[in-house]
Each structure stands twice: as C-alpha cells, then as structure tokens.
N, C-alpha and C positions, 0 to 999 in steps of 0.2 A: 836392460839398457844400462850402459855405464853411466855413472853419475860423477859430477864434479861441482865444486863450489866456485862461483865467480863473484868477485867482490867489486866490480865496477860500480861507481856511483854510490858506494857505501851500502850495498845491498844487504849485507848481513850485519850492519851496524845497529846500534841501539836507536830507539825512537826518541821522540821529544820528551823533555822533562816536564813534570808537573801535571800531566793529564791523568785521567782516571785509571788508565792501564799502565802507568809507570811502574817498572819493575817486573812486568809480566812479559813472557815470551810466547809468541804466536807462530805457528806454522800454517801457511796458507798455500793450498794447491791451486793449479790453474792460474797462477799469479800473473802471467804475461797477457792474459786476455782482457777484454773490456771490463767486465765486472771484477775480475781478480785484481787488476792493477788499481782500480778505484778503491777496492777494499783494503789493499796494502796501504795506500795513502791515508785512509781513514783510521786504520789501526795505529799507524805511526803518529798521526796528529793527536790521537788519544794517549800517546806516551808509550805504547807497546814496542818491544823489540821484535821485529818480524823476520822470519826466514821464509822468503818467497820461493815457491817451488813450481817448476814447469819443465817441459821437454825442450824449451828454447827460451831465449831472453837473457840479455846481458846482466840483468838485475836479479837473476834467479839461481838457486841451486838447481842444477840440471838432474832430474830424476824422472823415471817413468813410473807414475803412481798407479798404473794398472798391474804392477808386479809386486811380489813380496820384497824383492831386492830394493826397489825404489822407495817403498813405504818405510822399510826398515832404515834405509839410508837417511831419509829426511828427519826421522825422529833422532837418530844418532847424531846428525849434524847439529840439531838444536841443542842437544845435551853437551856435545863436545865444545861448542862455541859459547854457550851461555849458561850451562849448568842446570837448566830446568826447562820444563815445558808446561805451560798453563792453558793455552788456547789452541785448539785444532780447528781450522776452517777448511772444510773439504768442498772445494769449489770446481775441481777439474771436470770438464765436460767434453762431449763429442757428439756428432750427429751423422746420421746416414738415412736417406729417405728412399723408400720404394714400397710398392704393395707387398703384402705378406707373401703372395704367391711367387714373387721374384726376389724376396729379400735375401741377401747373402748371409750364409752362416758366419762368414768371417766378420762381416759388419756387426752382426748380432753379438758375437763373442767380444769384439773390440769395445763396443759401447757398454756391455755388461761389466767387463773388466774395469773400465775406467770409472764407471759411476755406481757400481754396487760392490764388486770384489775389492776394489781399491779402498773405498771408505771403510769397509769391514776390516781390512788389514791395517789401515792407518789407526783405527780405534784399538785394535788388538795390540799393536806394538806400543802405542802411546798410553794405554790404559794405566799401567803401573805408575807412570809419572803424573798423569792428570789426576789420579786419586791419592797421591801421596799426602796431600793436605786438602781441606775443603776449598772450593772455589774454581776447580777445573771446569773448562768450558769446551763443548763440541758444538760446532755450527756447520750444518750441511746445506749446500745450495740444492734444494729440490726444485720444483717447478709447479706452475698451475696444472700441468698434466700429471702431477702426482695424484690429482684428485679427479681427473677426467681423461677421456681419450682424445686422440687426434689422428687423422688418417695418414698413412704412409710413414709412420714413426713407431713401428712396433717395438723396436729395441729401446728407443729413447723413453717411450711411455712406460714400458715394463720396468726399465731401470729406475725411473723416477718414482714409480709406485713402490718398488722394492726398497729403495733407500729410505723412504719415509717410514716403512715398517722397521728398518734397522735402527733408525733414530728413536722410535718409540721404545724399543727394547733397551737401547743404551740409556735412555732417560730413566727407565725403571731400575736397571742394574746399578746405575751410577748414583742414585739418589742418596743412599746410605752414606756414601763417601763425600757428599756435597758437590758432586759433579752434575752439571746440567747438560742436556743434549737437546738441541732444537734444530728444526729445519725451517728455512725460509723458502717461499714459493713465488719467485718473480714471474711476471708475465713477459711479454715481448719487450726487449731492450735493443737499442741500436748498437749492437756489438758485431764483431766479425763472425761469430758463430751464427748469429741470426741473419746477417747479410748474405752469408754464403749459401743460405737455403733458398734464396730467391730464384735462382735458375732451376732448382729442383721443383719448387712450387709451379713455375711456369711450365716445366716439362710434364709434371704429373697432373696438373689441373687444366692444361690446354690453354 
C-alpha cells in the first residue's frame, strides 16, 4: 500500500518538554484505534516525539504494516524527520471470527500478517537504530489470549501466541545492546476493535 505522511494537528511534531521521554523518538502502529490513540497521547505527555502509523487517520503516517514496504517506510520516516528511533510500539491489530471449519484462509493470512509478520519486519528494520546505543525499547500489544484460547478466533489467538514468542526472542537478542522487548497483554477494552465483534458473537453463539 502506498504511504504518505500527513501533518494535520502537528502529528509528526515533537512531544512535550521536560517529561521522562524528552528527546526520545517513538514509532507507534495502529495509532488511530482506541488503544493506539490513547498511547500516542501518553507518550507525548511523557515528552516523546511520536510518529503515529496507521492505514487511516489524519494524524498518522499512512502505511500498511502488514507489508515489508509499510514497515520500512515508517522506520525511514522517523529517521528522516527526527534523525533517530528509540521506541517501537507495535500495536496494530485486526480480527475475524468464525469456526475453524469455515475460517477463511484470506482472514488467516491477513491477521497473521498484521500481528506476526508485521512486528517481525518492524523489529528487523528498526533493530540497527534501536541498538545503536543502550536504551532502545520494543513494546508489543499482545493479549490475554496470548496465554489461553478463545473460540472462533483461530488466527487471532495463534497470532497473539506467536508474537509473544517473538518478543521473548527479541528480549534475549537485544539484551547485550541494552535493548528491552516487552509484551503487554490487555483484556477486553471498549474500543472499536472490540465493539465490532459483538455482531459476530451474537451470530456464532446464538
């Protein structure tokens, strides 16, 4: 997907001065969603300069992070605009619900690309910059279903288990360079991604 930077509302401008993250540059994916937009605000309040990334949103760099092109573009955008990259927040998500017997291969591929291949590629392209000096940070939005199952969500559950494993490897490989990698595992939140599942739950659970 073609990408472009949009600057409405100071999207790619610096964060507030004086916070604990002042001088740090963060890239955050899934930035137009409920959790993403809240996290952008929190990072900016802490002083970080944030490059928000999503497939839509006036306040975002437009990039498809399920692809190599999109992940490379967001890393390059941070470097071109701010000269460094310190924090990578991989929050983009997607959902599709159906029983395994009727689960579409296209939905499987879409969710795995967004939530597993995308984070892998983001780490790969950002790694040299995050490890240039100690203090690099990778934070991935996992889920409570990274640790358990849920019916009708084969791809989502598999992807969240897989990305947790990826984070563990990143933490081990990054330790010598002072890079930390962590996953957070939220439960249900009142976001569009959660709200849009309600009709599917009604359909599948009767």
